[in-house]
C-alpha positions as CSV (number, residue, x, y, z in Angstrom):
1,M,-41.2,-10.0,54.6
2,I,-43.6,-11.8,51.8
3,D,-44.7,-15.5,53.4
4,I,-47.0,-17.5,51.7
5,K,-47.6,-21.0,52.4
6,N,-49.8,-23.6,50.7
7,V,-52.1,-21.4,49.0
8,S,-54.5,-22.8,46.6
9,K,-57.0,-21.0,44.1
10,R,-59.4,-22.9,42.0
11,I,-61.7,-21.2,38.7
12,D,-64.1,-24.3,37.9
13,D,-62.4,-27.4,37.4
14,R,-58.7,-25.6,36.6
15,Y,-56.5,-24.9,39.3
16,I,-54.9,-21.3,38.7
17,L,-52.5,-21.9,42.3
18,K,-52.3,-25.3,43.6
19,N,-49.8,-25.7,47.2
20,I,-48.1,-22.1,46.5
21,N,-45.2,-21.2,48.7
22,L,-43.3,-18.0,48.7
23,H,-40.9,-16.3,51.0
24,V,-39.2,-12.9,50.0
25,D,-37.0,-11.7,52.7
26,K,-37.7,-7.7,53.6
27,G,-35.7,-5.4,51.2
28,S,-35.4,-8.1,48.1
29,I,-36.6,-7.4,45.1
30,F,-38.5,-9.9,43.0
31,G,-40.6,-10.2,39.8
32,I,-43.1,-13.2,39.2
33,I,-43.6,-13.8,35.2
34,G,-45.8,-16.1,33.9
35,E,-48.5,-16.3,31.2
36,N,-51.8,-14.5,30.8
37,G,-53.8,-16.3,33.3
38,A,-51.3,-17.9,35.1
39,G,-51.8,-16.6,38.6
40,K,-49.5,-13.9,38.9
41,T,-52.1,-11.3,39.9
42,A,-53.7,-14.0,42.3
43,I,-51.0,-14.7,44.3
44,L,-50.6,-11.1,45.4
């Protein structure tokens, strides 16, 4: 299980992630998509 609550990441004056919440149940398959620099790797 993955449970992320209120995660934020900022680089200089730009928020890459702002108050992100994510819940993935055990055994689930999911994907994260987005533009380059959107924060996909940072959230994991």
